Residue, then its C-alpha position, 0 to 999 in steps of 0.5 A: m500500500q505504501d508503494v501505491m501512495t508513493l507512486w501517486v505522490t511521485c506522479w502528483l509532484y511530477v505533474q506539479w513540476l510540469f505546470e510550474t515549469h511549462g504552465w504558460k506554454l501549456l496555457g498558450a497551447a490550449l488557447l491556440t487550440v481553442w482559437g484554431r478549432q473555431r477558425y477551422r470550423e468557420y472555414a469548414a462551414r464556409r467551404h461546405q456552403e460554397k460546395t453545396l451552392a456549386a452542386a445546386n447550380d450544376p447545369a446537369r442537376v438543374a436541367v433534371l430539376q427543370r424537367e421534373t418541375a415541368r412534368v409535375r406542373t403539367k400533371q397539376q394543370d391536367q388535373h385542374i382542367k379535368s376538375s374544371k370540366v367536371k364543375v362546368e358539366k355539373a353546372a350546365 
């Protein structure tokens, strides 16, 4: 049991010595890490937004979407015309 306590005390004294000797360096490294992580997140978000916008404006993709939009609109107009004819026939 004494050896375990001696080991813990030795480790604690070593950690204390590290902080006394290199504390400012460790604090600086921690601050740079936090600042760098925030800058990287901003950069990654901006890059993701640019890539997403470029993919959304891709001419091949836009052409497919325009064809699908035209198909859906035509279908909706046909349904509207049919329902209008039914209403006119019922009214007549």
